[in-house]
CHARMM internal coordinates of N, CA and C (Angstrom, degrees):
IC EDIT
DIST 1 N 1 CA 1.4658
DIST 1 CA 1 C 1.5145
ANGL 1 N 1 CA 1 C 110.67
DIST 1 C 2 N 1.3538
ANGL 1 CA 1 C 2 N 114.35
DIHE 1 N 1 CA 1 C 2 N 141.32
DIST 2 N 2 CA 1.4650
ANGL 1 C 2 N 2 CA 119.62
DIHE 1 CA 1 C 2 N 2 CA 176.92
DIST 2 CA 2 C 1.5228
ANGL 2 N 2 CA 2 C 110.25
DIHE 1 C 2 N 2 CA 2 C -88.25
DIST 2 C 3 N 1.3322
ANGL 2 CA 2 C 3 N 119.10
DIHE 2 N 2 CA 2 C 3 N 6.22
DIST 3 N 3 CA 1.4205
ANGL 2 C 3 N 3 CA 122.98
DIHE 2 CA 2 C 3 N 3 CA -177.38
DIST 3 CA 3 C 1.5378
ANGL 3 N 3 CA 3 C 109.96
DIHE 2 C 3 N 3 CA 3 C -87.48
DIST 3 C 4 N 1.3372
ANGL 3 CA 3 C 4 N 115.66
DIHE 3 N 3 CA 3 C 4 N 127.01
DIST 4 N 4 CA 1.4550
ANGL 3 C 4 N 4 CA 119.97
DIHE 3 CA 3 C 4 N 4 CA -177.43
DIST 4 CA 4 C 1.4966
ANGL 4 N 4 CA 4 C 109.88
DIHE 3 C 4 N 4 CA 4 C -94.50
DIST 4 C 5 N 1.3659
ANGL 4 CA 4 C 5 N 115.34
DIHE 4 N 4 CA 4 C 5 N 109.08
DIST 5 N 5 CA 1.4933
ANGL 4 C 5 N 5 CA 119.37
DIHE 4 CA 4 C 5 N 5 CA -177.71
DIST 5 CA 5 C 1.5299
ANGL 5 N 5 CA 5 C 112.90
DIHE 4 C 5 N 5 CA 5 C -67.97
DIST 5 C 6 N 1.3582
ANGL 5 CA 5 C 6 N 120.77
DIHE 5 N 5 CA 5 C 6 N -40.47
DIST 6 N 6 CA 1.4589
ANGL 5 C 6 N 6 CA 119.20
DIHE 5 CA 5 C 6 N 6 CA -178.44
DIST 6 CA 6 C 1.5381
ANGL 6 N 6 CA 6 C 113.24
DIHE 5 C 6 N 6 CA 6 C -58.82
DIST 6 C 7 N 1.3139
ANGL 6 CA 6 C 7 N 117.03
DIHE 6 N 6 CA 6 C 7 N -40.59
DIST 7 N 7 CA 1.4715
ANGL 6 C 7 N 7 CA 119.03
DIHE 6 CA 6 C 7 N 7 CA 179.96
DIST 7 CA 7 C 1.5288
ANGL 7 N 7 CA 7 C 109.64
DIHE 6 C 7 N 7 CA 7 C -71.25
DIST 7 C 8 N 1.3237
ANGL 7 CA 7 C 8 N 116.13
DIHE 7 N 7 CA 7 C 8 N -34.09
DIST 8 N 8 CA 1.4731
ANGL 7 C 8 N 8 CA 118.30
DIHE 7 CA 7 C 8 N 8 CA 175.84
DIST 8 CA 8 C 1.4974
ANGL 8 N 8 CA 8 C 112.06
DIHE 7 C 8 N 8 CA 8 C -62.61
DIST 8 C 9 N 1.3165
ANGL 8 CA 8 C 9 N 117.30
DIHE 8 N 8 CA 8 C 9 N -42.42
DIST 9 N 9 CA 1.4520
ANGL 8 C 9 N 9 CA 123.26
DIHE 8 CA 8 C 9 N 9 CA 179.10
DIST 9 CA 9 C 1.5067
ANGL 9 N 9 CA 9 C 110.30
DIHE 8 C 9 N 9 CA 9 C -66.19
DIST 9 C 10 N 1.3834
ANGL 9 CA 9 C 10 N 117.28
DIHE 9 N 9 CA 9 C 10 N -39.00
DIST 10 N 10 CA 1.4599
ANGL 9 C 10 N 10 CA 118.75
DIHE 9 CA 9 C 10 N 10 CA -178.23
DIST 10 CA 10 C 1.5415
ANGL 10 N 10 CA 10 C 108.50
DIHE 9 C 10 N 10 CA 10 C -69.14
DIST 10 C 11 N 1.3416
ANGL 10 CA 10 C 11 N 117.63
DIHE 10 N 10 CA 10 C 11 N -36.27
DIST 11 N 11 CA 1.4250
ANGL 10 C 11 N 11 CA 118.50
DIHE 10 CA 10 C 11 N 11 CA 175.65
DIST 11 CA 11 C 1.4921
ANGL 11 N 11 CA 11 C 113.14
DIHE 10 C 11 N 11 CA 11 C -65.32
DIST 11 C 12 N 1.3658
ANGL 11 CA 11 C 12 N 117.26
DIHE 11 N 11 CA 11 C 12 N -36.42
DIST 12 N 12 CA 1.4388
ANGL 11 C 12 N 12 CA 120.68
DIHE 11 CA 11 C 12 N 12 CA 179.09
DIST 12 CA 12 C 1.5019
ANGL 12 N 12 CA 12 C 109.63
DIHE 11 C 12 N 12 CA 12 C -66.73
DIST 12 C 13 N 1.3581
ANGL 12 CA 12 C 13 N 116.70
DIHE 12 N 12 CA 12 C 13 N -39.17
DIST 13 N 13 CA 1.4887
ANGL 12 C 13 N 13 CA 118.68
DIHE 12 CA 12 C 13 N 13 CA 179.42
DIST 13 CA 13 C 1.5092
ANGL 13 N 13 CA 13 C 109.92
DIHE 12 C 13 N 13 CA 13 C -67.78
DIST 13 C 14 N 1.3177
ANGL 13 CA 13 C 14 N 117.06
DIHE 13 N 13 CA 13 C 14 N -42.12
DIST 14 N 14 CA 1.4737
ANGL 13 C 14 N 14 CA 119.87
DIHE 13 CA 13 C 14 N 14 CA 176.82
DIST 14 CA 14 C 1.5011
ANGL 14 N 14 CA 14 C 112.27
DIHE 13 C 14 N 14 CA 14 C -59.23
DIST 14 C 15 N 1.3795
ANGL 14 CA 14 C 15 N 116.91
DIHE 14 N 14 CA 14 C 15 N -40.20
DIST 15 N 15 CA 1.4711
ANGL 14 C 15 N 15 CA 121.38
DIHE 14 CA 14 C 15 N 15 CA 179.89
DIST 15 CA 15 C 1.5552
ANGL 15 N 15 CA 15 C 108.55
DIHE 14 C 15 N 15 CA 15 C -66.18
DIST 15 C 16 N 1.3244
ANGL 15 CA 15 C 16 N 115.46
DIHE 15 N 15 CA 15 C 16 N -39.94
DIST 16 N 16 CA 1.4956
ANGL 15 C 16 N 16 CA 119.26
DIHE 15 CA 15 C 16 N 16 CA 178.91
DIST 16 CA 16 C 1.5019
ANGL 16 N 16 CA 16 C 111.74
DIHE 15 C 16 N 16 CA 16 C -65.64
DIST 16 C 17 N 1.3417
ANGL 16 CA 16 C 17 N 116.17
DIHE 16 N 16 CA 16 C 17 N -40.39
DIST 17 N 17 CA 1.4751
ANGL 16 C 17 N 17 CA 119.07
DIHE 16 CA 16 C 17 N 17 CA 179.45
DIST 17 CA 17 C 1.4909
ANGL 17 N 17 CA 17 C 109.81
DIHE 16 C 17 N 17 CA 17 C -65.99
DIST 17 C 18 N 1.3250
ANGL 17 CA 17 C 18 N 117.58
DIHE 17 N 17 CA 17 C 18 N -42.38
DIST 18 N 18 CA 1.4633
ANGL 17 C 18 N 18 CA 120.40
DIHE 17 CA 17 C 18 N 18 CA -178.43
DIST 18 CA 18 C 1.5577
ANGL 18 N 18 CA 18 C 108.08
DIHE 17 C 18 N 18 CA 18 C -67.48
DIST 18 C 19 N 1.3263
ANGL 18 CA 18 C 19 N 117.25
DIHE 18 N 18 CA 18 C 19 N -32.24
DIST 19 N 19 CA 1.4633
ANGL 18 C 19 N 19 CA 119.58
DIHE 18 CA 18 C 19 N 19 CA 175.67
DIST 19 CA 19 C 1.4877
ANGL 19 N 19 CA 19 C 112.01
DIHE 18 C 19 N 19 CA 19 C -64.19
DIST 19 C 20 N 1.3465
ANGL 19 CA 19 C 20 N 116.78
DIHE 19 N 19 CA 19 C 20 N -38.03
DIST 20 N 20 CA 1.4499
ANGL 19 C 20 N 20 CA 122.10
DIHE 19 CA 19 C 20 N 20 CA 179.45
DIST 20 CA 20 C 1.5041
ANGL 20 N 20 CA 20 C 110.69
DIHE 19 C 20 N 20 CA 20 C -70.01
DIST 20 C 21 N 1.3545
ANGL 20 CA 20 C 21 N 117.73
DIHE 20 N 20 CA 20 C 21 N -35.35
DIST 21 N 21 CA 1.4425
ANGL 20 C 21 N 21 CA 122.47
DIHE 20 CA 20 C 21 N 21 CA -175.40
DIST 21 CA 21 C 1.5323
ANGL 21 N 21 CA 21 C 110.82
DIHE 20 C 21 N 21 CA 21 C -78.98
DIST 21 C 22 N 1.3503
ANGL 21 CA 21 C 22 N 117.81
DIHE 21 N 21 CA 21 C 22 N -44.07
DIST 22 N 22 CA 1.4665
ANGL 21 C 22 N 22 CA 120.92
DIHE 21 CA 21 C 22 N 22 CA -176.59
DIST 22 CA 22 C 1.4946
ANGL 22 N 22 CA 22 C 110.64
DIHE 21 C 22 N 22 CA 22 C -138.03
DIST 22 C 23 N 1.3257
ANGL 22 CA 22 C 23 N 117.43
DIHE 22 N 22 CA 22 C 23 N 75.51
DIST 23 N 23 CA 1.4936
ANGL 22 C 23 N 23 CA 120.57
DIHE 22 CA 22 C 23 N 23 CA 179.62
DIST 23 CA 23 C 1.5305
ANGL 23 N 23 CA 23 C 113.00
DIHE 22 C 23 N 23 CA 23 C -59.62
DIST 23 C 24 N 1.3640
ANGL 23 CA 23 C 24 N 117.46
DIHE 23 N 23 CA 23 C 24 N -40.40
DIST 24 N 24 CA 1.4053
ANGL 23 C 24 N 24 CA 119.16
DIHE 23 CA 23 C 24 N 24 CA -179.81
DIST 24 CA 24 C 1.5373
ANGL 24 N 24 CA 24 C 112.48
DIHE 23 C 24 N 24 CA 24 C -62.33
DIST 24 C 25 N 1.3218
ANGL 24 CA 24 C 25 N 115.63
DIHE 24 N 24 CA 24 C 25 N -38.22
DIST 25 N 25 CA 1.4726
ANGL 24 C 25 N 25 CA 118.02
DIHE 24 CA 24 C 25 N 25 CA 177.55
DIST 25 CA 25 C 1.5118
ANGL 25 N 25 CA 25 C 111.27
DIHE 24 C 25 N 25 CA 25 C -65.90
DIST 25 C 26 N 1.3286
ANGL 25 CA 25 C 26 N 117.07
DIHE 25 N 25 CA 25 C 26 N -39.53
DIST 26 N 26 CA 1.4423
ANGL 25 C 26 N 26 CA 121.11
DIHE 25 CA 25 C 26 N 26 CA 179.43
DIST 26 CA 26 C 1.5395
ANGL 26 N 26 CA 26 C 112.06
DIHE 25 C 26 N 26 CA 26 C -65.66
DIST 26 C 27 N 1.3219
ANGL 26 CA 26 C 27 N 114.47
DIHE 26 N 26 CA 26 C 27 N -40.44
DIST 27 N 27 CA 1.4607
ANGL 26 C 27 N 27 CA 120.56
DIHE 26 CA 26 C 27 N 27 CA 176.56
DIST 27 CA 27 C 1.5111
ANGL 27 N 27 CA 27 C 110.44
DIHE 26 C 27 N 27 CA 27 C -60.52
DIST 27 C 28 N 1.3602
ANGL 27 CA 27 C 28 N 117.05
DIHE 27 N 27 CA 27 C 28 N -47.37
DIST 28 N 28 CA 1.4262
ANGL 27 C 28 N 28 CA 122.21
DIHE 27 CA 27 C 28 N 28 CA 178.02
DIST 28 CA 28 C 1.5370
ANGL 28 N 28 CA 28 C 111.28
DIHE 27 C 28 N 28 CA 28 C -59.79
DIST 28 C 29 N 1.3338
ANGL 28 CA 28 C 29 N 114.51
DIHE 28 N 28 CA 28 C 29 N -41.44
DIST 29 N 29 CA 1.4927
ANGL 28 C 29 N 29 CA 119.94
DIHE 28 CA 28 C 29 N 29 CA 178.21
DIST 29 CA 29 C 1.5090
ANGL 29 N 29 CA 29 C 110.80
DIHE 28 C 29 N 29 CA 29 C -63.68
DIST 29 C 30 N 1.3399
ANGL 29 CA 29 C 30 N 117.19
DIHE 29 N 29 CA 29 C 30 N -40.42
DIST 30 N 30 CA 1.4663
ANGL 29 C 30 N 30 CA 118.81
DIHE 29 CA 29 C 30 N 30 CA -176.28
DIST 30 CA 30 C 1.5652
ANGL 30 N 30 CA 30 C 106.10
DIHE 29 C 30 N 30 CA 30 C -68.90
DIST 30 C 31 N 1.3406
ANGL 30 CA 30 C 31 N 119.32
DIHE 30 N 30 CA 30 C 31 N -38.20
DIST 31 N 31 CA 1.4301
ANGL 30 C 31 N 31 CA 120.21
DIHE 30 CA 30 C 31 N 31 CA 179.09
DIST 31 CA 31 C 1.5443
ANGL 31 N 31 CA 31 C 110.27
DIHE 30 C 31 N 31 CA 31 C -62.57
DIST 31 C 32 N 1.3763
ANGL 31 CA 31 C 32 N 114.94
DIHE 31 N 31 CA 31 C 32 N -45.96
DIST 32 N 32 CA 1.4627
ANGL 31 C 32 N 32 CA 121.41
DIHE 31 CA 31 C 32 N 32 CA 178.75
DIST 32 CA 32 C 1.5105
ANGL 32 N 32 CA 32 C 110.67
DIHE 31 C 32 N 32 CA 32 C -59.08
DIST 32 C 33 N 1.3524
ANGL 32 CA 32 C 33 N 116.00
DIHE 32 N 32 CA 32 C 33 N -41.30
DIST 33 N 33 CA 1.4709
ANGL 32 C 33 N 33 CA 120.51
DIHE 32 CA 32 C 33 N 33 CA -179.98
DIST 33 CA 33 C 1.5060
ANGL 33 N 33 CA 33 C 108.27
DIHE 32 C 33 N 33 CA 33 C -63.89
DIST 33 C 34 N 1.3364
ANGL 33 CA 33 C 34 N 119.35
DIHE 33 N 33 CA 33 C 34 N -46.03
DIST 34 N 34 CA 1.4892
ANGL 33 C 34 N 34 CA 120.02
DIHE 33 CA 33 C 34 N 34 CA -177.99
DIST 34 CA 34 C 1.5081
ANGL 34 N 34 CA 34 C 109.86
DIHE 33 C 34 N 34 CA 34 C -63.38
DIST 34 C 35 N 1.3326
ANGL 34 CA 34 C 35 N 118.26
DIHE 34 N 34 CA 34 C 35 N -41.42
DIST 35 N 35 CA 1.4539
ANGL 34 C 35 N 35 CA 121.10
DIHE 34 CA 34 C 35 N 35 CA -179.72
DIST 35 CA 35 C 1.5314
ANGL 35 N 35 CA 35 C 109.94
DIHE 34 C 35 N 35 CA 35 C -65.55
DIST 35 C 36 N 1.3021
ANGL 35 CA 35 C 36 N 115.09
DIHE 35 N 35 CA 35 C 36 N -34.45
DIST 36 N 36 CA 1.5054
ANGL 35 C 36 N 36 CA 118.90
DIHE 35 CA 35 C 36 N 36 CA 179.57
DIST 36 CA 36 C 1.5081
ANGL 36 N 36 CA 36 C 112.32
DIHE 35 C 36 N 36 CA 36 C -68.03
DIST 36 C 37 N 1.3903
ANGL 36 CA 36 C 37 N 117.71
DIHE 36 N 36 CA 36 C 37 N -34.71
DIST 37 N 37 CA 1.3978
ANGL 36 C 37 N 37 CA 123.91
DIHE 36 CA 36 C 37 N 37 CA -179.70
DIST 37 CA 37 C 1.5362
ANGL 37 N 37 CA 37 C 112.25
DIHE 36 C 37 N 37 CA 37 C -86.30
DIST 37 C 38 N 1.3081
ANGL 37 CA 37 C 38 N 116.05
DIHE 37 N 37 CA 37 C 38 N -9.46
DIST 38 N 38 CA 1.4910
ANGL 37 C 38 N 38 CA 120.12
DIHE 37 CA 37 C 38 N 38 CA -174.42
DIST 38 CA 38 C 1.5099
ANGL 38 N 38 CA 38 C 113.37
DIHE 37 C 38 N 38 CA 38 C -52.75
DIST 38 C 39 N 1.3296
ANGL 38 CA 38 C 39 N 120.87
DIHE 38 N 38 CA 38 C 39 N -46.24
DIST 39 N 39 CA 1.5121
ANGL 38 C 39 N 39 CA 121.16
DIHE 38 CA 38 C 39 N 39 CA -179.01
DIST 39 CA 39 C 1.5085
ANGL 39 N 39 CA 39 C 110.62
DIHE 38 C 39 N 39 CA 39 C -60.76
DIST 39 C 40 N 1.3291
ANGL 39 CA 39 C 40 N 118.90
DIHE 39 N 39 CA 39 C 40 N -27.06
DIST 40 N 40 CA 1.4829
ANGL 39 C 40 N 40 CA 120.69
DIHE 39 CA 39 C 40 N 40 CA -176.24
DIST 40 CA 40 C 1.5620
ANGL 40 N 40 CA 40 C 111.87
DIHE 39 C 40 N 40 CA 40 C -88.36
DIST 40 C 41 N 1.3411
ANGL 40 CA 40 C 41 N 114.81
DIHE 40 N 40 CA 40 C 41 N -11.16
DIST 41 N 41 CA 1.5048
ANGL 40 C 41 N 41 CA 117.14
DIHE 40 CA 40 C 41 N 41 CA -179.62
DIST 41 CA 41 C 1.5162
ANGL 41 N 41 CA 41 C 108.88
DIHE 40 C 41 N 41 CA 41 C -88.76
DIST 41 C 42 N 1.3432
ANGL 41 CA 41 C 42 N 114.66
DIHE 41 N 41 CA 41 C 42 N 152.70
DIST 42 N 42 CA 1.4737
ANGL 41 C 42 N 42 CA 118.37
DIHE 41 CA 41 C 42 N 42 CA 177.07
DIST 42 CA 42 C 1.5150
ANGL 42 N 42 CA 42 C 111.02
DIHE 41 C 42 N 42 CA 42 C -66.09
DIST 42 C 43 N 1.2992
ANGL 42 CA 42 C 43 N 116.90
DIHE 42 N 42 CA 42 C 43 N 146.47
DIST 43 N 43 CA 1.4940
ANGL 42 C 43 N 43 CA 121.90
DIHE 42 CA 42 C 43 N 43 CA -174.79
DIST 43 CA 43 C 1.4921
ANGL 43 N 43 CA 43 C 109.29
DIHE 42 C 43 N 43 CA 43 C -75.90
DIST 43 C 44 N 1.3615
ANGL 43 CA 43 C 44 N 119.40
DIHE 43 N 43 CA 43 C 44 N 87.99
DIST 44 N 44 CA 1.4376
ANGL 43 C 44 N 44 CA 122.99
DIHE 43 CA 43 C 44 N 44 CA -177.45
DIST 44 CA 44 C 1.5563
ANGL 44 N 44 CA 44 C 110.83
DIHE 43 C 44 N 44 CA 44 C -67.76
DIST 44 C 45 N 1.2958
ANGL 44 CA 44 C 45 N 117.17
DIHE 44 N 44 CA 44 C 45 N -30.45
DIST 45 N 45 CA 1.4224
ANGL 44 C 45 N 45 CA 119.19
DIHE 44 CA 44 C 45 N 45 CA -176.33
DIST 45 CA 45 C 1.5459
ANGL 45 N 45 CA 45 C 112.92
DIHE 44 C 45 N 45 CA 45 C -76.32
DIST 45 C 46 N 1.3557
ANGL 45 CA 45 C 46 N 114.63
DIHE 45 N 45 CA 45 C 46 N -11.82
DIST 46 N 46 CA 1.4802
ANGL 45 C 46 N 46 CA 119.20
DIHE 45 CA 45 C 46 N 46 CA -178.91
DIST 46 CA 46 C 1.5259
ANGL 46 N 46 CA 46 C 109.83
DIHE 45 C 46 N 46 CA 46 C -102.81
DIST 46 C 47 N 1.3044
ANGL 46 CA 46 C 47 N 117.70
DIHE 46 N 46 CA 46 C 47 N 14.23
DIST 47 N 47 CA 1.5084
ANGL 46 C 47 N 47 CA 120.54
DIHE 46 CA 46 C 47 N 47 CA -177.61
DIST 47 CA 47 C 1.5229
ANGL 47 N 47 CA 47 C 108.33
DIHE 46 C 47 N 47 CA 47 C -69.01
DIST 47 C 48 N 1.3518
ANGL 47 CA 47 C 48 N 121.36
DIHE 47 N 47 CA 47 C 48 N -34.99
DIST 48 N 48 CA 1.4104
ANGL 47 C 48 N 48 CA 122.42
DIHE 47 CA 47 C 48 N 48 CA -176.99
DIST 48 CA 48 C 1.4798
ANGL 48 N 48 CA 48 C 112.55
DIHE 47 C 48 N 48 CA 48 C -89.84
END
COOR INIT
IC SEED 1 N 1 CA 1 C
IC BUILD
């Protein structure tokens, strides 16, 4: 595999630390991320 596990784990640890430091910022970022991906997601609300 060309995937580097140590850097993946270090990124996960950094993400966890930033979550502990600024949870409100991370929540805002997660909402922004979801809204950014919204056009690419299937329209669940239009299923009915």
